[in-house]
C-alpha atoms as one frame of an Amber mdcrd trajectory, in Angstrom:
protein
  -4.056  -0.549  12.206  -2.520   2.848  13.187  -3.167   4.418   9.974  -1.396
   7.831  10.436   1.368   9.142  12.838   1.726  12.692  11.276  -0.819  14.209
  10.295  -3.879  15.898  11.783  -6.663  12.978  11.056  -9.493  15.303  11.216
  -7.900  17.664   8.637  -6.829  14.524   6.307 -10.781  13.537   6.648 -12.022
  16.447   5.228  -9.070  17.292   2.751  -8.109  13.793   1.594 -10.993  11.684
   1.230 -12.841  10.544  -2.367 -15.547   8.556  -3.563 -15.156   5.209  -4.518
 -17.272   5.163  -7.861 -19.040   1.548  -8.031 -19.869   1.575  -4.176 -20.523
   5.633  -3.372 -18.276   5.200  -0.379 -16.386   7.802   1.044 -12.986   7.081
   1.958  -9.471   8.556   2.288  -7.716   8.858  -0.729  -4.826   6.030   0.690
  -7.903   3.368   0.908  -8.514   3.941  -2.706  -6.868   3.919  -6.044  -7.548
   6.511  -9.034  -7.879   5.854 -12.610  -7.633   8.035 -15.546  -8.256   6.965
 -19.291  -4.851   7.459 -21.122  -4.380   8.932 -24.665  -5.516   6.077 -26.471
  -8.335   5.276 -24.597  -7.511   2.817 -21.967  -8.276   2.453 -18.463  -4.905
   3.556 -16.452  -4.705   3.214 -12.854  -2.695   6.037 -11.857  -0.918   4.695
  -8.845   0.802   7.915  -7.419  -1.861  10.088  -8.482   0.249  12.265 -11.101
  -1.497  11.675 -14.459  -3.369  14.612 -16.109  -7.079  14.476 -16.975 -10.389
  13.761 -15.593  -9.786  10.717 -12.679 -12.197   8.504 -10.694 -11.561   6.353
  -7.734 -12.418   2.782  -6.363 -11.865   0.905  -3.477  -8.487  -0.687  -3.081
  -9.335  -3.732  -3.370  -9.256  -6.893  -5.922 -12.502  -7.772  -5.834 -14.208
  -4.558  -6.136 -11.875  -3.396  -9.220 -12.807  -6.550 -10.717 -16.395  -5.704
 -10.291 -16.074  -2.508 -11.967 -14.487  -3.654 -14.609 -17.792  -5.328 -15.439
 -19.870  -2.658 -14.767 -21.559   0.329 -16.461 -19.795   3.105 -14.190 -16.872
   4.174 -16.239 -19.560   6.486 -18.386 -20.854   8.042 -15.370 -17.486   8.998
 -14.012 -15.890   9.554 -17.409 -18.427  10.600 -19.591 -17.428   7.441 -21.819
 -16.297   4.293 -21.432 -12.795   3.211 -21.720 -11.124   0.182 -23.677  -9.445
  -2.480 -20.212  -7.083  -4.292 -20.853  -6.767  -8.175 -20.511  -5.694  -9.271
 -17.246  -6.098  -5.633 -15.604  -6.424  -6.738 -12.302  -3.420  -8.966 -12.249
  -1.432  -5.962 -13.515  -2.697  -3.676 -11.090  -1.433  -5.851  -8.140   2.194
  -5.408  -9.945   1.889  -2.316  -9.990   1.389  -1.645  -6.254   3.460  -3.647
  -5.490   6.320  -2.205  -7.274   5.273   0.921  -5.888   5.762  -0.648  -2.323
   9.031  -1.969  -3.049  10.215   1.144  -4.918   9.748   3.293  -1.430  10.910
   0.563   1.024  14.100   0.949  -1.257  14.217   4.543  -1.152  13.127   4.205
   3.059  16.323   2.024   2.912  18.165   3.765   1.166  17.504   6.793   3.402
  17.972   4.604   6.352  14.537   4.580   7.576  14.742   0.644   7.460  16.164
  -1.989  10.266  16.459  -5.738   9.312  17.895  -8.592  11.261  16.467  -9.417
  14.765  19.005  -7.999  17.119  19.006  -4.593  15.169  14.918  -4.172  15.768
  15.574  -5.440  19.189  18.359  -2.544  19.714  16.028   0.412  17.532  13.291
  -1.082  20.020  14.312  -1.078  22.885  15.682   3.071  21.908  11.910   3.962
  20.822  13.137   4.897  17.355  10.690   2.412  15.929   7.352   2.853  13.590
   6.071  -0.054  12.550   7.080  -4.017  11.522   6.784  -5.273   8.298   6.259
  -9.058   8.241   6.621 -11.709   5.146   3.064 -13.294   4.193   4.927 -16.136
   4.410   7.364 -15.859   7.527   6.526 -18.585  10.588   4.052 -18.046  13.429
   7.300 -18.287  15.571   9.038 -15.708  14.353   6.248 -13.670  13.874   5.274
 -13.866  17.777   8.742 -13.318  18.601   9.726 -10.429  16.812   6.349  -8.750
  18.143   7.004  -9.564  21.691   9.712  -7.016  21.489   7.205  -4.704  20.168
   3.631  -5.298  21.324   2.919  -1.305  20.658   4.046  -1.249  17.292   1.668
  -1.401  14.441   2.165  -4.262  11.668   1.595  -5.237   8.294   1.848  -8.000
   5.646   1.472  -7.665   2.532   4.993  -8.739   1.020   6.534 -12.010   0.635
   9.715 -12.977   2.129  11.530 -13.275  -1.165   9.641  -9.595  -2.379  11.380
  -7.820   0.353  14.962  -9.511   0.430  15.040  -7.700  -3.064  15.269  -4.588
  -1.468  18.396  -5.206   0.956  20.063  -6.934  -2.410  19.452 -10.573  -0.312
  17.501 -13.729  -1.058  14.755 -13.261   1.307  13.643 -11.026   4.420  11.097
 -12.211   6.935  10.749  -9.162   8.319  12.529  -5.575   8.987  11.221  -2.412
  10.877  10.782   1.153   9.621  11.797   4.052  11.646   9.948   7.305  12.782
  10.294   9.453   9.823   7.350  11.017   6.966   8.488   8.397   4.375   7.921
   5.941   6.973   4.421   7.281   7.112   4.379   6.880   2.927   5.707   3.597
   3.109   3.146   2.162   5.363   0.506   4.070   3.769   1.223   1.866   0.740
   1.512  -1.093   1.953  -1.579  -0.616   3.525  -3.019  -0.295   0.488  -2.098
  -3.137  -0.735  -2.546  -5.392   1.859  -6.081  -4.235   1.455  -6.105  -5.177
  -2.019  -5.096  -8.126  -1.355  -7.842  -8.827   0.914 -10.925 -11.033  -0.405
 -14.627  -8.897   0.219
């Protein structure tokens, strides 16, 4: 998938890489999740990277996070071992989805979201589109129909039709498109991170 359209990729690699605490692999921050220890001593995901204190990073993948939770790496990263809440990985998935939905909602209100086959078709013809977002439970026939219009656009599938429908005030939404904008780049990065998180190692 195309990950970056608005930033210099060489600058990004130099300024935006962090190392996964479990694997030791340096990756762009968009492919990682930051964690901190809260005031109560509990491990906290810092999805938006705004929490203070010492932070450590893990590859954005549920299997990697699950493996890290049962390892002894935390003392190496934090100089102490945090407490870990039950259902940590499941709660982390919800947080990642909520962030994607929040940003998609912002993009929709900013006029950066197009939905409906005919509207997407028109926007594609005008060269206004940045990427396609398709539901994980959409039909293969609908996916092929839409992608035939936008063969050069990257596609991400990380949310269900019901979840995509939430941002539009509809029961479901099988596919939508993002217009060219910096906000669309942010939405794209977060959707790709969620997609990476849901993949099996």
